[in-house]
DRENVOKOL-840363 format. One record per residue (C-alpha): residue number from 1; residue in three letters; z, y, x. Coordinates in Angstrom, 1 decimal. Each point is the difference from the previous one (the first is absolute). Layout:
REM residues N
+------+------+--------+--------+--------+
: resi : resn :     zz :     yy :     xx :
+------+------+--------+--------+--------+
:  NUM :  ALA :      Z :      Y :      X :
...
+------+------+--------+--------+--------+
END
This chain:
REM residues 191
+------+------+--------+--------+--------+
: resi : resn :     zz :     yy :     xx :
+------+------+--------+--------+--------+
:    1 :  UNK :  105.9 :   43.4 :   50.8 :
:    2 :  UNK :   -1.1 :    1.7 :    3.3 :
:    3 :  UNK :    2.4 :   -2.4 :    1.8 :
:    4 :  UNK :   -2.0 :   -2.9 :   -1.1 :
:    5 :  UNK :   -2.6 :   -1.6 :    1.7 :
:    6 :  UNK :   -3.2 :   -0.7 :   -2.4 :
:    7 :  UNK :    0.4 :   -3.9 :    0.4 :
:    8 :  UNK :    3.3 :   -0.1 :   -1.4 :
:    9 :  UNK :   -1.0 :    1.9 :   -2.7 :
:   10 :  UNK :   -2.4 :   -2.1 :   -0.7 :
:   11 :  UNK :    2.0 :   -3.2 :    0.3 :
:   12 :  UNK :    2.5 :    1.3 :   -2.6 :
:   13 :  UNK :   -2.9 :    0.9 :   -2.2 :
:   14 :  UNK :   -1.5 :   -3.5 :    0.4 :
:   15 :  UNK :    3.1 :   -2.0 :   -1.0 :
:   16 :  UNK :    1.4 :    2.5 :   -2.2 :
:   17 :  UNK :   -2.9 :    1.2 :   -2.1 :
:   18 :  UNK :   -2.9 :   -2.5 :    0.8 :
:   19 :  UNK :    2.3 :   -2.7 :   -0.1 :
:   20 :  UNK :    0.8 :    1.1 :   -3.7 :
:   21 :  UNK :   -3.1 :    0.4 :   -1.0 :
:   22 :  UNK :   -1.3 :   -3.1 :    1.3 :
:   23 :  UNK :    2.8 :   -2.0 :   -1.6 :
:   24 :  UNK :   -0.7 :    1.4 :   -3.6 :
:   25 :  UNK :   -3.6 :   -0.6 :    0.4 :
:   26 :  UNK :    0.1 :   -3.5 :    0.4 :
:   27 :  UNK :    2.8 :   -0.3 :   -2.3 :
:   28 :  UNK :   -1.4 :    2.0 :   -2.6 :
:   29 :  UNK :   -3.4 :   -2.7 :    0.0 :
:   30 :  UNK :    2.3 :   -2.9 :   -0.7 :
:   31 :  UNK :    2.3 :    1.8 :   -2.8 :
:   32 :  UNK :   -3.7 :    1.6 :   -1.5 :
:   33 :  UNK :   -1.1 :   -3.4 :   -0.4 :
:   34 :  UNK :    3.1 :   -1.3 :   -1.5 :
:   35 :  UNK :    0.5 :    3.3 :   -2.4 :
:   36 :  UNK :    3.3 :    1.1 :    0.8 :
:   37 :  UNK :    2.3 :    0.3 :    3.3 :
:   38 :  UNK :    2.7 :    2.2 :    1.6 :
:   39 :  UNK :   -0.8 :    2.1 :    3.3 :
:   40 :  UNK :    3.2 :    1.4 :    1.7 :
:   41 :  UNK :   -1.0 :    2.5 :    2.9 :
:   42 :  UNK :    2.3 :    0.9 :    2.7 :
:   43 :  UNK :    0.3 :    3.8 :    0.2 :
:   44 :  UNK :    3.0 :    1.9 :    1.5 :
:   45 :  UNK :    2.2 :    3.1 :   -0.5 :
:   46 :  UNK :   -1.7 :    1.6 :    2.8 :
:   47 :  UNK :   -3.1 :    0.2 :   -2.3 :
:   48 :  UNK :    2.0 :    3.2 :   -1.0 :
:   49 :  UNK :   -1.0 :    1.8 :    3.3 :
:   50 :  UNK :    2.9 :   -0.9 :    2.1 :
:   51 :  UNK :   -0.5 :    1.5 :    3.4 :
:   52 :  UNK :   -0.4 :   -2.0 :    3.5 :
:   53 :  UNK :   -2.3 :   -2.9 :   -1.3 :
:   54 :  UNK :   -3.3 :    1.9 :   -1.2 :
:   55 :  UNK :   -2.4 :   -2.9 :    0.1 :
:   56 :  UNK :    2.7 :   -2.4 :   -1.7 :
:   57 :  UNK :    0.4 :    2.7 :   -2.5 :
:   58 :  UNK :   -3.5 :    0.4 :   -0.5 :
:   59 :  UNK :   -0.4 :   -3.7 :   -0.4 :
:   60 :  UNK :    2.5 :   -0.7 :   -2.3 :
:   61 :  UNK :   -0.9 :    3.3 :   -2.2 :
:   62 :  UNK :   -3.5 :   -2.1 :   -0.1 :
:   63 :  UNK :    1.6 :   -3.1 :   -1.0 :
:   64 :  UNK :    1.4 :    1.9 :   -3.0 :
:   65 :  UNK :   -2.9 :    1.7 :   -0.8 :
:   66 :  UNK :   -1.9 :   -3.4 :    0.4 :
:   67 :  UNK :    2.4 :   -1.7 :   -2.6 :
:   68 :  UNK :   -0.6 :    3.0 :   -2.4 :
:   69 :  UNK :   -4.1 :   -0.4 :    0.1 :
:   70 :  UNK :    0.5 :   -4.1 :   -0.1 :
:   71 :  UNK :    2.2 :    0.6 :   -3.2 :
:   72 :  UNK :   -2.3 :    2.3 :   -1.4 :
:   73 :  UNK :   -3.0 :   -1.8 :    0.4 :
:   74 :  UNK :    1.3 :   -3.3 :   -1.3 :
:   75 :  UNK :    1.0 :    1.6 :   -2.8 :
:   76 :  UNK :   -3.1 :    1.4 :   -0.9 :
:   77 :  UNK :   -1.6 :   -3.3 :    0.5 :
:   78 :  UNK :    1.9 :   -1.7 :   -2.2 :
:   79 :  UNK :    1.7 :   -2.1 :    2.3 :
:   80 :  UNK :    3.9 :   -1.1 :   -0.3 :
:   81 :  UNK :    0.4 :    0.6 :    3.6 :
:   82 :  UNK :    3.0 :    2.8 :    0.9 :
:   83 :  UNK :   -0.1 :    1.4 :    3.5 :
:   84 :  UNK :    3.8 :    1.7 :    1.0 :
:   85 :  UNK :    1.2 :    1.0 :    3.2 :
:   86 :  UNK :    3.7 :   -0.5 :    1.2 :
:   87 :  UNK :    1.3 :    2.7 :    2.3 :
:   88 :  UNK :    3.2 :   -1.7 :    1.4 :
:   89 :  UNK :    2.6 :    0.9 :    2.5 :
:   90 :  UNK :    1.6 :   -2.7 :    2.0 :
:   91 :  UNK :    1.2 :   -1.4 :    3.6 :
:   92 :  UNK :   -3.1 :   -1.1 :    1.8 :
:   93 :  UNK :   -0.6 :   -0.6 :    3.5 :
:   94 :  UNK :   -2.2 :    3.6 :   -0.1 :
:   95 :  UNK :    3.2 :    2.0 :   -1.8 :
:   96 :  UNK :    2.3 :   -1.6 :    2.8 :
:   97 :  UNK :   -2.4 :    1.8 :    2.6 :
:   98 :  UNK :   -0.6 :    3.2 :   -2.2 :
:   99 :  UNK :    1.1 :    3.4 :    1.3 :
:  100 :  UNK :    3.0 :    1.6 :   -2.5 :
:  101 :  UNK :   -1.6 :    3.5 :    1.3 :
:  102 :  UNK :   -2.7 :   -0.1 :   -2.6 :
:  103 :  UNK :    1.6 :   -1.1 :   -3.0 :
:  104 :  UNK :    2.8 :    3.2 :    0.8 :
:  105 :  UNK :   -3.2 :    2.0 :    0.4 :
:  106 :  UNK :   -1.5 :   -1.4 :   -3.2 :
:  107 :  UNK :    3.4 :    0.8 :   -1.9 :
:  108 :  UNK :    0.9 :    3.3 :    1.1 :
:  109 :  UNK :   -3.8 :    1.3 :   -0.9 :
:  110 :  UNK :    0.5 :   -1.3 :   -3.2 :
:  111 :  UNK :   -3.0 :   -2.9 :    0.2 :
:  112 :  UNK :    2.6 :   -2.7 :   -1.6 :
:  113 :  UNK :    3.0 :    0.0 :   -1.9 :
:  114 :  UNK :    3.6 :   -0.9 :    1.3 :
:  115 :  UNK :   -0.6 :   -4.0 :   -1.2 :
:  116 :  UNK :   -3.0 :   -0.3 :    1.6 :
:  117 :  UNK :    1.6 :    1.3 :    3.5 :
:  118 :  UNK :    3.1 :   -1.7 :   -0.5 :
:  119 :  UNK :   -2.0 :   -3.2 :   -0.2 :
:  120 :  UNK :   -2.2 :    0.9 :    2.6 :
:  121 :  UNK :    2.2 :    0.4 :    2.4 :
:  122 :  UNK :    2.5 :   -2.9 :   -0.5 :
:  123 :  UNK :   -2.4 :   -2.8 :   -1.8 :
:  124 :  UNK :    1.0 :   -2.1 :   -2.7 :
:  125 :  UNK :   -0.6 :   -4.0 :    0.7 :
:  126 :  UNK :   -3.5 :   -0.9 :   -1.3 :
:  127 :  UNK :    1.6 :   -2.3 :   -2.6 :
:  128 :  UNK :    0.0 :    3.6 :   -2.2 :
:  129 :  UNK :   -4.1 :   -0.5 :   -0.4 :
:  130 :  UNK :   -1.0 :   -3.1 :   -1.6 :
:  131 :  UNK :    1.5 :    0.5 :   -3.7 :
:  132 :  UNK :   -2.3 :    2.8 :   -0.7 :
:  133 :  UNK :   -3.0 :   -1.6 :    1.5 :
:  134 :  UNK :    0.4 :   -3.3 :   -1.8 :
:  135 :  UNK :    0.8 :    2.3 :   -3.4 :
:  136 :  UNK :   -3.5 :    1.2 :    0.7 :
:  137 :  UNK :   -1.7 :   -3.2 :    0.0 :
:  138 :  UNK :    1.6 :   -1.2 :   -3.2 :
:  139 :  UNK :   -1.8 :    0.3 :   -3.4 :
:  140 :  UNK :    2.6 :    2.5 :   -1.2 :
:  141 :  UNK :   -1.6 :    2.5 :    2.3 :
:  142 :  UNK :   -3.7 :   -0.6 :   -1.3 :
:  143 :  UNK :   -0.3 :    3.6 :   -0.7 :
:  144 :  UNK :    1.5 :    1.5 :    2.9 :
:  145 :  UNK :   -2.7 :    1.0 :    2.6 :
:  146 :  UNK :   -1.0 :    2.6 :    2.4 :
:  147 :  UNK :    3.6 :    0.8 :    0.4 :
:  148 :  UNK :    1.9 :    0.7 :    3.1 :
:  149 :  UNK :    3.8 :   -1.4 :    0.1 :
:  150 :  UNK :    2.8 :    0.6 :    2.5 :
:  151 :  UNK :    2.6 :   -2.7 :    1.1 :
:  152 :  UNK :    2.7 :   -0.1 :    1.7 :
:  153 :  UNK :    3.9 :   -0.3 :   -0.1 :
:  154 :  UNK :    0.7 :   -0.4 :   -3.3 :
:  155 :  UNK :   -2.9 :    2.2 :   -0.7 :
:  156 :  UNK :   -3.0 :   -0.7 :   -2.0 :
:  157 :  UNK :   -2.1 :    3.3 :   -0.5 :
:  158 :  UNK :   -3.5 :    0.9 :   -1.7 :
:  159 :  UNK :   -1.9 :    2.5 :    1.6 :
:  160 :  UNK :   -1.6 :    3.1 :   -1.9 :
:  161 :  UNK :   -3.6 :    0.0 :   -0.2 :
:  162 :  UNK :   -1.9 :    2.6 :    1.9 :
:  163 :  UNK :   -1.6 :    2.8 :   -2.5 :
:  164 :  UNK :   -1.2 :    3.2 :    0.3 :
:  165 :  UNK :    2.7 :    2.4 :   -0.7 :
:  166 :  UNK :   -1.4 :    3.1 :   -0.7 :
:  167 :  UNK :   -3.6 :    1.8 :    0.5 :
:  168 :  UNK :   -1.8 :    3.2 :   -0.4 :
:  169 :  UNK :   -3.3 :    1.0 :   -1.6 :
:  170 :  UNK :   -2.8 :    2.2 :    0.0 :
:  171 :  UNK :   -3.7 :    0.3 :   -1.2 :
:  172 :  UNK :   -2.2 :   -1.0 :    3.0 :
:  173 :  UNK :    0.9 :   -0.9 :    3.4 :
:  174 :  UNK :    3.1 :    1.1 :    1.9 :
:  175 :  UNK :   -0.5 :    2.3 :    3.2 :
:  176 :  UNK :    2.7 :    0.4 :    2.5 :
:  177 :  UNK :    0.9 :    3.4 :   -0.7 :
:  178 :  UNK :    0.8 :   -1.3 :   -4.0 :
:  179 :  UNK :    2.4 :   -2.5 :    1.5 :
:  180 :  UNK :    1.4 :    2.5 :    2.2 :
:  181 :  UNK :    1.0 :    2.0 :   -2.5 :
:  182 :  UNK :    0.8 :   -2.4 :   -2.4 :
:  183 :  UNK :    1.7 :   -3.0 :    1.8 :
:  184 :  UNK :    3.4 :    1.4 :    1.1 :
:  185 :  UNK :    1.2 :    1.0 :   -3.5 :
:  186 :  UNK :   -1.7 :   -2.9 :   -1.9 :
:  187 :  UNK :   -0.7 :   -3.4 :    1.9 :
:  188 :  UNK :    2.2 :    0.8 :    3.1 :
:  189 :  UNK :    3.3 :    1.6 :   -2.0 :
:  190 :  UNK :    2.8 :   -1.6 :    1.5 :
:  191 :  UNK :   -1.7 :   -2.4 :    2.5 :
+------+------+--------+--------+--------+
END
């Protein structure tokens, strides 16, 4: 992140996140008029926190959050509009230019699993991706919304939903001293 200029970060965010937001904005207007539709956004496994591409990682994380937000809103408003995201791994101009070191370090740090690592350092052809995109556009997938799917080399995967994992509670407001005492043996255990 410290090696990337503000202008480069702005460009990545503008294309990746704002471009998706703008596309969704206009698609939703048309879909709401017709009462139904499918939005399929493109994220990337980097939304999980892959190192070395911080603006891209942030933008793809934003695409995932946008996808979930749109799905929730459409459900609350009663529209038959689904919104999902695909986090594909495929050979592109960008992956051909990529630095394997980033993937090596991410795998060694436990940020990605072996399958994502193997597919990232030797990406499959883009032809692996369209079937899940097409499926999510069908009537059969009308109840699938707000989810993120991975796709690569013979694999279609469903990413887990982010959820609160654990909590600690007390009457009143937590102090730093309270957390210094309790956090290591509760929420911080095993971290």
